[in-house]
TORMAR-625767 format. One record per residue (C-alpha): x, y, z. Coordinates in steps of 0.02 Angstrom, whole numbers, padded with zeros to 5 digits, always signed. Each point is the difference from the previous one (the first is absolute). Layout:
TORMAR-625767
XYZ...
end
This chain:
TORMAR-625767
-01266-02021+01813-00107+00020-00155+00051+00183-00014+00183-00053+00002-00029-00124-00140-00088+00131-00105+00138+00128+00030+00136-00126-00044-00093-00052-00156-00017+00180-00061+00183+00038+00035+00055-00152-00099-00119+00044-00143+00068+00177-00004+00181-00062-00004-00036-00126-00139-00099+00127-00101+00135+00134+00009+00134-00129-00041-00090-00061-00157-00047+00175-00054+00180+00056+00012+00070-00154-00090-00123+00011-00146+00011+00191-00004-00188+00022+00001+00017+00186+00038+00133+00088-00103+00124+00106+00096-00068-00068+00164+00082+00059+00162+00122-00103+00103-00073-00132+00116+00138+00021+00129+00079+00153+00077+00164+00054-00077+00085+00010+00170-00086-00152+00074+00075-00168+00043-00130-00105-00092+00021-00010-00189-00105-00152-00052-00169-00079+00032+00080-00156+00074+00094+00102+00130-00160+00088+00049-00094-00163+00024+00147-00077+00096+00004+00147+00122-00190-00005+00016+00005-00183+00048+00147+00021+00116-00076+00144+00099-00188-00036-00002-00034-00181-00055+00076-00113+00131+00012-00186-00038-00052+00016-00183+00164-00063-00072+00047+00026-00181-00137+00114-00067+00068-00008-00179-00018-00190-00004-00179+00012+00061-00043+00134-00128+00080-00101-00141-00111-00149+00045-00152+00105-00046+00085+00067-00158+00051+00171+00066+00177+00066-00021+00083+00170+00020+00160+00045-00089+00013+00189-00018+00166+00077+00052+00027+00186-00007+00157+00035-00102+00114+00151+00005-00075+00063-00163-00171+00015+00084+00074+00116+00131+00079+00124-00120-00056+00181+00006-00021+00080-00171-00039+00176+00062+00105+00133-00088+00031+00164+00090+00173+00043-00068+00052-00045-00178+00186+00009+00042-00013-00124+00146-00148-00116-00022+00056-00067-00171+00176-00051+00053-00034-00182+00043-00094-00040-00162-00154-00068+00090-00115+00143-00053+00062-00010-00181-00030-00187-00001-00178+00025+00064-00024+00137-00131+00054-00120-00138-00123-00131+00062-00141+00128+00007+00037+00070-00173+00005-00173-00080-00179-00036+00055+00040-00186+00007-00031-00090+00165+00128-00134-00044+00136+00128-00040+00108+00002+00157+00150+00111+00030+00006+00011+00190+00027-00188+00017+00166+00014-00093+00068+00145+00102+00124-00017+00142-00097+00043+00157+00028+00081+00119+00115+00113-00101+00126+00059+00130+00167+00007-00091+00040+00107-00151+00027-00152-00112-00173-00066+00040-00078+00168-00042+00097+00012-00164-00059-00175-00047-00182+00043+00039+00007+00164-00095+00080-00084-00151-00132-00136-00006-00142+00127+00019+00070+00105-00143+00013-00155-00109-00181-00042+00039-00055+00177-00046+00100-00008-00161-00082-00166-00046-00170+00084+00026+00045+00131-00131+00063+00146+00103+00126+00096-00109+00161+00095+00043+00048-00109+00149+00170-00051-00068+00076+00168+00050-00056-00020+00181+00130-00089+00107-00048-00099+00153+00124+00098+00107-00094+00161-00037-00163-00070+00069+00086-00076+00153+00089+00165+00036-00163+00097-00016+00054+00103-00152-00155+00106-00025+00021+00046-00186+00022-00184-00046-00147-00053+00109-00111+00132-00079+00060-00051-00173-00047-00180+00035-00173+00048+00068-00030+00113-00148+00041-00143-00120-00126-00110+00090-00134+00136-00002+00027+00044-00182-00002-00185-00049-00157-00054+00092-00101+00148+00065+00001+00113-00153-00041-00143-00118-00150-00049+00106-00052+00179+00031+00004+00058-00182-00041-00096-00157+00116+00044-00144-00135-00013-00133-00126+00103+00098+00132+00133+00037+00051+00006-00183-00181+00019-00054-00021+00138+00130+00149+00095-00074-00077-00018-00174-00166+00067+00066+00084+00149+00083+00094+00042-00161-00160-00009-00102-00088+00112+00125+00144+00124-00008-00012+00008-00190-00185+00041+00010+00036+00143+00121+00164+00056-00079-00072+00168-00046-00023+00050+00182+00175-00034+00063+00169-00030-00078+00052-00181+00024+00187-00019+00028+00111-00148+00038-00131-00120-00068+00061-00181-00015-00003-00079-00173-00106-00151-00040+00154-00100-00050+00079+00028+00170-00156-00063+00087-00015-00153-00113+00182-00051+00027-00003+00032+00188+00019-00160+00103+00045+00072+00170-00146+00047+00110+00096+00146+00077+00036+00075-00173-00182-00024-00050-00053+00085+00162+00114+00147-00045-00082+00009-00173-00169+00009+00086+00060+00148+00105+00070+00084-00156-00164-00025-00095-00107+00073+00139+00114+00148+00042+00029+00043-00185-00183+00052-00002+00046+00141+00119+00167+00045-00083+00101-00075+00142+00154-00106-00038+00037-00162+00093+00170-00081-00027+00029-00108+00154-00075-00053+00166+00109+00113+00107+00029+00180-00057-00160+00009-00103-00102-00040+00156+00096+00118+00115-00111+00154-00023-00162-00095+00034-00083+00056-00163+00013-00170-00084-00103-00088+00133-00124+00144+00001-00023-00014-00189-00023-00188+00010-00137+00019+00131-00084+00147-00089-00006-00093-00166-00109-00137+00075-00082+00099+00143-00020+00180-00059-00126+00035+00137+00115-00062+00138+00151+00105-00050-00022+00151-00113+00133+00080-00107-00014+00163+00096+00057-00091+00157+00168-00044-00080+00126+00137+00041+00140+00060-00117+00174-00072+00030+00180+00027-00056-00032-00107-00155-00119+00135-00063+00137+00133+00003+00116+00013-00150+00141+00097+00085+00015-00076+00173+00174+00071+00028-00067+00178-00012-00117-00025+00147+00042+00065+00171+00015-00104+00156-00174+00044+00064-00080-00036-00169+00085-00170-00009-00058-00038+00177-00177+00048-00051-00003-00121-00147+00082-00138+00102-00135+00022+00132-00130-00014-00139+00079-00165-00052-00014-00067+00177-00182+00057+00006-00036-00091-00164+00081-00157+00067-00101+00011+00162-00160+00030-00099+00034-00153-00108+00031-00107+00155-00165+00057+00074-00096-00044-00158+00088-00168-00013-00057-00037+00178-00178+00050-00047+00003-00121-00148+00053-00141+00117+00086-00166-00031+00170+00082-00033+00148-00016+00121+00067+00163+00073+00175-00014-00074+00013+00169-00085+00079+00133+00113-00020+00188-00009+00135+00051-00125+00066+00146-00101+00128+00032-00136+00144-00010+00125-00065-00159+00085-00050-00121-00138-00093-00160+00050+00072-00174-00011-00030-00083-00168-00054-00168+00068-00125+00066+00126-00071+00114-00135-00024-00148-00119-00094-00099+00133-00110+00150+00044-00037+00040-00183-00037-00184-00036-00133-00004+00137-00068+00168-00058-00009-00062-00181-00094-00157+00053-00127+00104+00095-00019+00130-00137-00021-00133-00135-00151-00062+00096-00067+00178-00006+00037+00004-00186-00118-00146-00026-00132+00089+00103+00023+00157-00105-00017-00102-00160-00159-00079+00068-00067+00172+00047+00036+00066-00175-00091-00148-00077-00149+00028+00113+00000+00185-00044-00001-00038-00187-00144-00122+00020-00095+00125+00106+00025+00136-00129-00071-00113-00135-00147-00042+00113-00025+00183+00038-00006+00046-00185-00147-00117-00029-00122+00106+00098+00024-00031+00184+00111+00152+00017-00145+00121-00001-00094-00095+00135+00155-00008+00109+00030+00186-00023-00178+00035+00057+00024-00111+00152+00164+00084+00043-00077+00173-00016-00143-00050+00115+00122-00068+00128+00103+00159-00010-00153+00109+00023-00057-00103+00149+00175+00011+00076+00008+00188-00025-00167+00022+00086+00038-00111+00150+00188+00028+00016-00010+00130+00138-00121-00103+00105+00113-00152-00015+00154+00092+00061-00098+00073+00144-00062-00171+00056+00058-00076+00166+00066-00156-00085+00124+00098-00106+00055+00102+00151+00023-00160+00101+00113-00077-00133+00098+00162-00017+00027+00003+00189+00061-00181-00003+00120+00040-00141+00073+00146+00096+00019-00107+00157+00088-00137-00099+00116+00127-00080+00043+00076+00170+00034-00174+00073+00118-00039-00143+00094+00163+00026+00019-00033+00187+00064-00177-00034+00122+00064-00129+00074+00133+00116+00009-00123+00146+00092-00131-00103+00123+00129-00065+00029+00061+00179+00032-00178+00064+00117-00038-00145+00095+00163+00028+00023-00039+00186+00064-00175-00038+00123+00066-00128+00065+00131+00123+00027-00128+00139+00090-00118-00119+00114+00140-00062+00043+00052+00179+00045-00178+00048+00108-00019-00155+00091+00165+00033+00038-00043+00181+00060-00174-00048+00116+00067-00135+00068+00131+00123+00035-00133+00132+00088-00112-00127+00107+00145-00063+00052+00048+00178+00045-00179+00041+00103-00016-00159+00090+00165+00036+00043-00054+00178+00070-00164-00064+00111+00091-00126+00068+00118+00134+00041-00145+00116+00093-00092-00139+00101+00155-00045+00048+00029+00182+00056-00181+00021+00107+00009-00158+00086+00161+00057+00038-00074+00173+00073-00156-00080+00112+00101-00118+00066+00109+00142+00033-00154+00109+00098-00091-00135+00105+00157-00035+00042+00022+00185+00050-00183+00018+00113+00007-00154+00089+00158+00061+00023-00073+00174+00076-00162-00070+00120+00096-00112+00059+00110+00145+00024-00150+00115+00104-00094-00130+00115+00150-00028+00026+00033+00184+00043-00183+00034+00150+00006-00119+00171+00043+00075+00127+00117-00078+00101-00131-00094-00156-00079-00070-00056+00167-00066+00171+00026-00082-00014-00171-00084-00172+00040-00066+00061+00167-00069+00154-00082-00079-00107-00134-00082-00117+00132-00067+00147+00101-00072+00074-00157-00080-00167-00038-00082-00004+00176-00072+00179-00014-00068-00034-00171-00079-00156+00066-00081+00098+00147-00073+00136-00112-00068-00129-00117-00078-00083+00145-00085+00166+00061-00073+00038-00172-00070-00168-00008-00084+00028+00169-00081
end
């Protein structure tokens, strides 16, 4: 009996605790208390069912709990059961629920509610149009530009260009402004231009942006393009936009080499069609060679971007005939610029440390350090062979070789599994398409045969009716019909003569 009391007490404490925690929103974005497909949607219903099935003769449990100052009032609403997972941009944004949640998240205000004003569940088209319109108004009020050209019907119908345009406006309005600071980016462009002037004798700087253009630039995308121009002008490479100028892969390679010369060397960048003056005079094989170089440059840049880390993989392998999308390039370059600007500060700190060390070295400690270095070098030269022959070095070399072989085996096995899956999927798709085509062809043949049989049947019935009518007439009736027909011809002739 005592165990029952303890169990009941803990169950009631748990229900009251979860109810109060959910009402006061102690844990942000807390999960649902009740199952989405369950019958119970409130704390009162749960306690009523608990008393009905397990607490016989207790009576009104809510009245007894209220006497000790305990009440439960949480009810799970339809908004709490919404699923905000997005797997298809053309489908999952149609009802306006995800856009409303996006507006609430972007605002950063807990009291800013959009979902509470939407019509839920959005089943009809009018409800979806209303929800999309209200969500777009909320985004516009938060400062998202270029939403006036986007119609609600386009989002409801899943019009991909309009959906991507809307998402790009949101990204460019919030993400780029938080990712890159305009003043820091402008100062970085100034620093790159000053650095290019100091090294102008080594390379010819072309397509360099003017200071006035940078000062008057208010758009972060334009300022980002000026940064690309300033960096690539150091190598004599022109950058005019975020699409064609990035197609050959050299622009990204130059941006990475400028800040990480040890990670990507200039010798690794292959020549492309932009380096040839007379492209039309090249043969087909030569053009294919340079196009392949462009794809290799693009692949190399993607590898180095992955090594840098913190940058989304949005830049595909491109060439001069397959230029990248402007918007995805801007996002990729913005992330790359943010990461490289951090490296720029590290480089500036390293230069400062080097200058201070050179001054310190000139005061007399340089000679002592040189002597120490020479002693270390002599000791290393004497004991180098014994070190490489040691068992410890051989053990580590063996472990490295084993790790490399394991990685190769894993790589080939994964590629084999992926290839088998792709082949099975392609076979299933081919057989399905073949079956659908045969079924459609059989249906067409059956329809054509039915139409031909119907036409022949109607023709036979009409001929039979005409023959039966003519045979049923007697001789005098036929003469009357012929006389009437002749009279009609004569009257028609006389009428025509009078008209003439």
